[in-house]
C-alpha angles and dihedrals in degrees: 000000000000090000089051094049095046096074093045094047095048096079093047093048089050090051091050092048091049091051091048094049093044090052090052096052117118119259126238126230126225104197127186135172128216090237132009095197128052115191117204107212132167109294096023109161101178136282139229119235119208110213112191143150147137136279108221140169120250086264092058100252126119115289091221092197131110110259129170113233125208121188120194122187110193129182126212114302118240140183110249135182117219121199126192115218123216132190112239121177089342094309128106113229136170113267126164119011139181138184123232118202104199111031113153113234088217133014127183125172131184125176142173093242138000110301094236088061093051106045139007124254094265095054092044090053093048094052095032091237100177140006091272089065103045112137100221095170106216115217116238130000115324134169110253092231091052090046090054092049093051091043094050089047092054093046092049092049095051094042091056091051091049097248095111119047141159127196109184105193090025093118119083122199120199122203091341092288115064121058132179138183135181122217125183125224113202125222093258094055112144121245120246142083114313123202121214112202121192120195129191112205128193124181091345096309128109102235101171139014137180135176142205136177140240123196116213110194142162122240136192120001093352092058093049090052092047092048090048095050091049099045099037105028096160095049091045091052091047091049092049090054092049092050093049091050091048093049091048092051091046092050089050091051093049092050092046090054092059 
């Protein structure tokens, strides 16, 4: 009887296996941003970006599963020299210093839940999910404790200026398919190409990711000044000194007339 049933059950078992495997397939993300270009004009006070999208199956239908979503908006990386100041004989002077090769000029994160509840430390470090896990890549040999001190100092400085920010719980998911997050760009945001990475996480594993870009640029008079300072640094510095001296002389003349 077993031999007779085996050929008949084989197609059914294959169908069940296909359904199970199909249900376990990883989703795909379809991300979008409210604006792909941010223009820094005179009087710019900052702007809020809406990062949204859908969680779909490979066939294009709604995933209909509970996924954690993490959105990371990162500005251009840069090499930066950090100097630690110490007070000696009542005077603040530069003491220890280090150079970091890949410090992001801007970093904003939003997630459905606290990162520690979504992934383990290893996964967070691999994908740089959180300020704690930024890979700043110090140049040269440096003591781990000293590296941590400098890294924490940079993060704290940029956090207070609004260039580094985290909002755990800032991603909202509707009906297991649509997600959205709002990330603020401050007035002093650096120019360049920004990358928005979106991650779908299930049971502590990143199962899907997608990226899009935002271009932050200066226009008008601000752009002309920025281009002039970059292309003609010496002349820009000389002109700045002359303008400062002229303004000082003019202010002195005005006060003398009173």
